[in-house]
N, C-alpha and C positions, 0 to 999 in steps of 0.2 A: 503494499500500499504505500510506499515511500514515505512513510511518517515515522518518528520515534517519540516518545515520552522522556521528557526532561524533568527534574526535579526543580519546582520553581521557590517553594517555601515549607520549611519544616520547623514544627513547634513541638520541642520533645522534652518530656521530664524524668529524669534518671531518678528514680524512687528507692531502688535499692543495687547493691553491687552483684555482678555475676562472677564466678570462679572460672578458672580454666578447664576442669572437667564437668561443669556443670553442663545437664541436660536442658536444653532451652526450647520452648516452642515460640513460633513468632505467629499471630493471629493479625488478620490484616482483613477489614471491610470498607466498603465503598459508602460514604457518608454523603458525599454532593454529588453529581452527575452533570458537567455541561456539555456543551456542542464541542469545545476544543479542550477541556480541562477538567479534572475530578480531584476530590478530597478523599484521602484514603484515613481511617482511625487504623494504627497500629499499635500492637502490645507485645512486648517480649515477656514470656513466663517461665518461672521456674517452678513447676508443679502448679500450686494455686497461687502463688506469690507472684503479683506484678512489679516487675523490673523495671520497664521501661512504658510510659504511655506518650503517644506523639500522633500528631497530624500533619500528613503529608499531601501538600498540592502539588499535583505534576499538570504540566501542559503537553498537548501533542504539537509537535511541529514538524513542518516539512523537512525531511532528510538533507535535502541539498541546501535550501534556502534559509533554513533555520527560523522561519516565520510560522506564526500560529496555523494551525490545519485543523479542520474539522476530525473529530474522531470517526475512523471509519464504521460503516454502520454493524458490520458483523462482529468489530470489537466491542461497542457500545452495547449491544445485546448481551455481551458476555460479561459486562461489567454493571449492567442492571441491577439494582440491589433487589435480593430475593430469586436472581437467576442461579440456579445450579451448576456447577460446573464440573 
């Protein structure tokens, strides 16, 4: 589709430290979905403990021109909240 996603903004709260041998799980869900950008809520967990909570805004851009571009319909469908993947 000749587009890529780039990070536009990150707001992260580092709540607890992780250790080298920890088994971590990363959870991500789409909170906002626009025509050319989206916001994801992300968490890094060790068991029931949340170590990091973040909101990440990414933008869809044309791969060559690095100008904003619409998210392709088939990608938009996969990102839509409630869509199983």
